[in-house]
N, C-alpha and C positions, 0 to 999 in steps of 0.2 A: 504494500500500500504506500504510494508516494506521499510523503509528509508535506505539509505546508506550514506557514508561519503561525505563531501563537504567542502566548505570554509565559515566559519562563527564563530565569537567569541565574547568575552566580550569587552565592552568599558571601558576605564579608569575611575577613580573615578570622574573626573570632567565632564564626558559625560552624556547624558540622561540615559544610562543604569545604571550608578552609582547611580542615584537618583530614580531608578525605584521602590524601596521599600518604599519611603517616603510616609507619610500619605497624603500629599497634591499633590503628583506628579501623573500625568496621567500614566496609564499603558503603557508600551512600546509595540508597535506593532511588532510582530516577524513573520517571514516566515517559511514555512516548508522546511526542508533540502531536496535537490534534488541531486541525482547522487553520485556514488562512485568515487569521483575525488581525486586522490592522490596528495600529495604535497612533495616537496623535502626537505623542512626545516620547523621547528617550533621553535618559540622563546622560549628560556630557561630563567629562573629567574636568576638574578644577585645579589639579596640581600641575606643576611644570616638570618636564616639558609636555605641553598640551598637543592635541592633534594638529597636524599640518593643515593649514588653510590652503587648498589646492590652487586657488587663484590669488594667492598672497605673495609677498616678496620672498619669503623663505622658500616656497615651492619654486619660485622663479630661479633661484640659485640652483635648485636641483635640475630644472630644465636646461640651464646653461651647461651644467656638468654633463647632461645627456648629449647635448650637441657636440661638446668637445670629445667625449668618449666615443661617440659614433664616428666622428671624423677620424679619430685614431684607428678605430676598427676598420674603417673604409680603406685606410692606408696599409692594411694588412700587418699591423703591429699586433700580433696575436700571441699572448703569453702562454696559451694552451700548448703551443708548439714546443715549449720548453719543459712541459710537464711530463713526467713518466707515470702513466696510470698504473694503479695497483693490479697485479695479477689476481684474479678472483680467489684462487686457493690461499694466497697470502692475506687477502682481506678477511677471509673466514678465520684464518689462524689468529689474526689480531683481535677479531671480535671474540673469539673463544678465550683468548688471553684475558680480556676484560671481564667476561662472564664466567670465568673458570670456577669461581666459588659457588656456582649454581649447578654443579654436577656436569659441566661441559667436558666433552672428550674430543679427541682428534678424529674428525670425520670430514668428508668432502663438502657437506652442506651444513648450514647453521642449525637447522632443525634436527638433523641427525646428531650433531655435536651436543646439543642440549638434551636430547632424549625426551623431548616434550614439545608442546606447541610453542611457537615463537610469537611474541607480541611486539608489534611495531606501532609507534605513534608518528603520525605525519601532520605537520602544521606548517603553513606557508604564509607569507606576507605579514610578518610580525613587526614590532617595533615602531609604533606610532604614539598615540596618547599613552602616557605612562600609567595612568589609572586603569585603562582598558588592558594594557599589557599585563598588569598584575592580576586582573580578573581572569584573563585567558590562561595565565600560568596556573592558577588554582584549578582551572578546568583540565588542562593538559596533564597535570601531575596528580590528578585525583584518581581514586579507584571507585568503581561503581558497581551496582547490582541492578539488573533490569527487572521488570515486573514479572517475567517468567522464571526468575531465579538465576539467569546467566550472570556470571561475575566477569567484570572487565578490569583486570589488574593493570597497573602501570606498565608501559612498554619496556621490553628489554633494550630496544633500540629507539632512539629519537631521531627522526629525519626532518631537517629543516628544508622546506621546499622552495627557498629563494626569497629575495627581498627582505633581508634581515631587519632593515631600518629605513626610515624615510626622513627627508626626501632623497638623501644619498647615504648609503651604508658606510660612512666613515667610521673610524675607531670611536670617535666621540659619540656619534648618534647610536651606534650599536651598543655602546656601553650604557648610556643613560636611558635609552628607550627599550632595551631588551635585557641586557645582562643584569643591570641593577634591579629592576622590578622582578625579574624571574628568580634571581638568587635570593631576593628577600623572601619569596614564597618557599623556595627549595630549602633554605636554611631553617625556616620556621617548621617545615615538615620534618627535617632532621634525618632523612633516610640517606645514609652514606653508601648504600649498596651500589657498586659500580655498574654503570650502564653505558651503552655505546652511543656516540654522537656521530651522525653522518649528515651531509648537506649537499645541496646543489645551489649554485648562485643564480639569482635573477638579474634583471636589467639594472635595478638600483644598486646591486652589489658591484656590478661591473662599472658603474659610473665612477667609482673610486678605485678602479683597477684591482678589485678583490683584496684590498689592504685590510679593511675591517673584517671581511669574510675569512681570510686566511688566519688572522690572529685568534679567531674563535674556533674555527672548524678544521684547521689543518693539523695533522699529527706531526709532532717534532721528529726530526731525523735522529738516528742513534747517537750521533756525535754532538748534538746540541745540548747545551746546559740551560734548560728552561725551568721555570717555576713549576712546582707540582700543580696539577689541575685543581687541587683543593686549597692552594695557598691563598691567603688573604689578598695578596697583590693581584693575582689572576681573577679572583672572584669579585673584587671591588677595585677595578682599574680606575686610576685617577687621570682625568682628561681636563684640558684647559677649558674654562667656562666661556672664554671669548676666543674662538678659533681664528677669527680674522686677525685680531690683534696679536695672537701667538704667532701666526704665520708672518705678519709684518715685522715683528720683533726678531724672529729667527732669520728672516731675509736680511734685515739690517746688520745682524751680527755675523752673517755668513755661515749659519749652522742650520741643522734640520730641526723641525718641530719635534719635541720629545713625545713619544707615544709608549704605551705599555707594550712589553714584549709579547705577552699573551693575554687572552681573556678566557674565562672558563665558566661553565655552568656547573653548579654544585652537584657532584655525583656522576657527571657525564665525562667520558673520555673520547676525544676525537681519534679516529684511526685511519683516515684517508690522507693520501699524499697529493692527489690531483682533484680538480673540480668536478670530475665525473668518475663513475665507478660501476663495476658489475659485482653483484654479491649473490652467490648460489644460496638460495633459501631452503629448498627441498630437492630431492632427486629429480623431480619433474618440473621444477620452478626456479627461475632466476630473476633477480631484480636488476633492471637497467636504470641507471640514473644519469641523464645526459645534461650537457651544458652547451647552449648555443651562443654564448657570449652576448653580443648585441646584434649579431647578424646571422651566421649560419653555423652548422656543425663543421668542424675542421676535419681535414683528411685523416689525421691520426685517429681522431675519435671515431670516424666512420669505419676504419679498419678494426678498431677495438670492439665495436658493437656488431659488426657483420660476422656472425658466428654461424657457419654451416651446421645444420642439424641442432640448433639451439633448442633447449626445452621451452616450455611455456614461459611467458614473461609478464612481470609487472613492470611497466615503464613509467618512471617518474620524470616529469619534464618541468622546466620553468614556465612554459606557456602551453595552454591547452590547444588541441587540434580542433576542438569545437566548443563553443560557449555562446550562451544567449541566443540559441537558435541559429547560429551562423558558423560556417567553417572558417577557422582561423588560419591564415596563410602561414604564419611563422611556425605554429605547432605542426601543421600538416607537412610542411617542408622538412621539419626535423625527422618525422617518421619516415618520410621518403628517403632521406639521406642515409638512414641506418637500415634501410631495406625492410621496413615493416609496412604491410598493407592491412589496415584495420579490418576491412571487410573479409579478408582471407586468412589472416594470422590471428588466432584467438589470443587476445591480449587485454590486460587490465591497465588502462591508462589513468594516471593520477597526476594532476597539475594544479599549480596555484596561479598567480598573476591576476586572475579575475577574482575579486573579493566577494565571492558568492558561492553557494553550494548548488551543484547541479549534477544529475546523473542521467545518462542516456545510453542506449544500446546501438551497436553497429555490427550486425551479424552476431557472432559469439564473443565479440569484444565489448567492453564497457568503457565509456568515457566518464571520468569523475573529475569535476572541478571543485577544488576545496581550498580557496584562498582566504579563509576567514580567521587568520591568526592575530588580528588586531588592527589592521589598517582600515580606512574608511570603507563603507559598504558599497558594493555594486548590486543594485536590486535586480529583480527578475525582469525578463523581457515582457514589455507591455504592448508592443506592436502585435498585430493579429497573426501574421504568418511567420513561420520559421522554416529552416531547411531540414529539420528533423524533429522527432517527438521527444519531449523532455519527460522522463519518468519520475523524477523527484527534484525538488528545489527548495531552497531556504534562503531568503523569504520567498513567498509566492507572489504572483502578480497583483493580487488585491492589496496586500500590505505595501507593495512597492508603489502602486498608484497613489495610495494615501500619503506616503512620504513625499512624493513629487509635488503634491498640491502646495506644500509650504516652501518650495524651492524659490519662487520669485521673491517672496518676502525675505527669505534667508539671505539671498544675494544682495537685495536692496539695502539691507541694514549692515552689510559688511561681514556677514558670517562666513562667506566663502573666501574672504581675503580682500585687501584694499588695493591690489594691483590694478584690476580691471576698473574699479571705481575711480582710482587716481587718473587713469588714462582718459576716462570719460570726463572727469572734472577739468582736466587741462584743455581738452578739445572744446568743451562747452564754454570755458572761460574765454578762449580765443574768439569764438563765434559771437559771444555776447559783447565782448569789448568792441568788436567791429560794429555791432548793431548800435551800441551806445554812441559811437563816433559818427553815427549816421552814414555808415558805409554799407549799404545793403548788398552791394556786389561782393565786398570783402567777406561779409558774414555768410553769404551764400557760397562763396568759394571755400571757406573753411568747412562749411557743412558738407559740401561735395567731397572734399578730401577725406573728411572723417567718415562719410558714408562708404567711400571706396576702401578705406583701411578696415572698417568693421566688416564689410562684405568679404574681403580677402581673408581676414582672421577667422570669420565664421566658417568659410569654406574649408580652411585648414583644420579648424576644430572638429568639424563634422567628419573630415577625412574623405574628400571628394573622390579620391581614387578608388575607394571601396564601394562607391555607389554610382548609379547612372547620373550623368551630368544634368539631365532634365529634372532630377529630383533635388539635388543639392545646390546647384548654382542659382536657380531662381529663388530658392529659400534664402540663401545667403545674401543675395542682392536686395531682396525685400526687407530683410532685417537691417541691413546696412543703411538703406534709404530711410527707414523709420528712425533709426538711432541718430543718423547724421542731421536730419532736419528737426529733431526733437527740441534742441535748445532754442533755435530761432522761433519755432512755433510757440514754445512756452513763454519766451520773452515777449512776443507780440501780445499773447493773451493776457499775461500779467500786467504789461504796460497799459494796455487798453482798459483792463478791469480796474486798475488802480486809479486811472483818470476818471473813469465812470463813477466809482464808488466814493472817492475822496476829493475829486476835483484836481485840476492841474496845479502843480506847485506845492501841494500839501507835503509831500516827501520828495527828497532828491531822487532823480531818476535812477541814480546809481543804486540806491537802496532797493528799488523795485527789481533792478537787474540782479542784485545779489540774491534776492529771494528767488528769482527765476533760475539762477544758476544752481541753487540748492535743490529746487524742485526738479529741474532737468536732470541733474546728476542722479538723484534718487530714482527718478522715473527710468533712466537708462539702465541702472542696476536692476530694477524690477523687470524691465523688458528683456535684459540679458538672461535673467533667471527663467522668465517665461519661455524664451527661445530654447534654453537648455532642456526644459521640461518637454517642450514640443518635439525636439529632435529625438528624444527617447521614445515618446509615444508613436512617432512616425517610423521608428526603427532605423534612423539615420546614424545614431551613435548611442551606445549603451554604457559608456564609461564616464565621459565628462560630466553629464548631469549629476550622477550620484557622487562623483568626486567633488563637485561644488557643494553638494549638500553635506558631505563629510559626516555621515551618520555613524555613531559608534555601535550600532545595533547589529545583531545577528552574527556573532562570532562563533566559530566552530573549528573542529579538527577531526581527524580520522584515527580510529584505533583498529588495527588489523590483527587478525589471528591466522597464522599459517600452520597447518598440520603436516604430518609426514607425507601425505599423499599429494601435497601441493594445493590442497583446497584452501581458498582464502575466504574468510568471513570479515566483513567490514562493518564497523559501527561508526556512524557520524554523530558526534555529540556536540551540542550547541548551547548558546546563551542568547536569548532574544534581546534582553536589555542588560548588558554585562555589569552595569553599576547599580542596578536595582537589587533589592533584597529578595531574590527568588531563586529557585533551584535550576540546575542544568537539566536538559532534556535530551532524549534520543530523537534525532531528527530523521534518521534513515538507517536501515539495516539491510544488507544484502550479502549474498554469497556468490563466488565466482570460481570456476574451475575450467581449465582448457579442455577437459575431457567431456564436459557437458555444458548445456546452456546455463546462463546465470539464473540463480534462484533469488527471489526477493521477498521480503516479508514486511 
């Protein structure tokens, strides 16, 4: 039964849910989510660092890093070519070494080595609002019991599915948005049982050249003298509060900015040496974890994953091959480059990047999107038609539509960030200044330039290459014309209205124009929010509208159980409102095996 949205969330740290991961605590009993029930409001974090405003100045810094990193990648400076990927038997050996106190033995696969079922936790797109990160940590590191008595212990292996922190996964952002809040929860739980840490990088990790990613997720070489994973220095890294000033001071002195050597999660041991890996799970099942950097799968990685006669696969990727009812070019090209055809090769695909839960079938393969580790929400598809049927999602379309209703107001009052508002304010000020100077041609010229800029920006925001021009271009031109002419229209109306109501000369004309400038800027923000909501409803863009909304709701992660036969059972556990005082819920449960069609409950 496909689940939909409803009301359920995490408990605070002093509640039973907060202690759910303790070695001596009883598993918390959780219910299955029922109904696509919308809510009007969700609690937002108040502690710093707060969530990134996606149309704000901090996010703009991340976009610039994206451009620079993409330019470097385009010039074929690919650090993956210097990586030596782990041989699968060697990776199993390292994992067994970490889990050796749990009865592990030397065997070709991890399940055989453990002599029991293997549990894996998968979480992606973490490290945004620090309060939400802490709530997600309490969920991921908890132990649960379902209504039918099934117990879900904490995973032996934790896999981070990319995008460790936002807007760029630098050491500073990974530390304060992920490591610090997660270690606060882990140290509170106090379970020092060693567990394995694995990860694949996403685009935000590559914006910083994998520096932050490597310091947390890369295993040290044998000759390296590094801090113990449980040392206070690694668990609580100290980073500069003002990174720009630190960089400027280091540049002045001709030295490098000081960074912690390593970062660590309490109780977890990284074992990988490359940004991608293969891990034999069971005699008939292998895990492929791929890294496309910012562009494509590199030739060395293609050779690594093209294994003749490979067993059934669980493939974890930084981008999905399908999401929101659409085929995604980046994910589809990844599969093609490593020789996997979803409709022909039975595979379980798991990916983050899209901050939404979704499950769909393609032949005997399953596509699962699970990017709910803490970053802003991407809601469900609200446009009518999609390229494939969606079997389960979290949240559902009803709840997503309800959230989008408040988007215009959220943007108008600066909730999405002040960058777009500032651009509108500058353009409107220029147009109104020309109007006050009795230069209608100049005012109209500024309005036309602004209309053109907004139209081009809207087309780029929509992603005109992904849609037919007859859909996106007229829409962008119409919105640009509306926004560009708005200040002049507002100025004329307020000017005439002031003269009509109060008479000429009552207030300086400049005062009326200031009022017009404020109204026009607010109205432009409202129109921008309305435009974002509309492109989502029309199916033109499913990411940017919810990025602007920045909702902290609907966090989730996956808990997988793999048995000796290669049978995989997946439990998707979630929080509807992470900062409210409610319990986690089971949002989806299904099983998959290459030997038979997927079964779902």
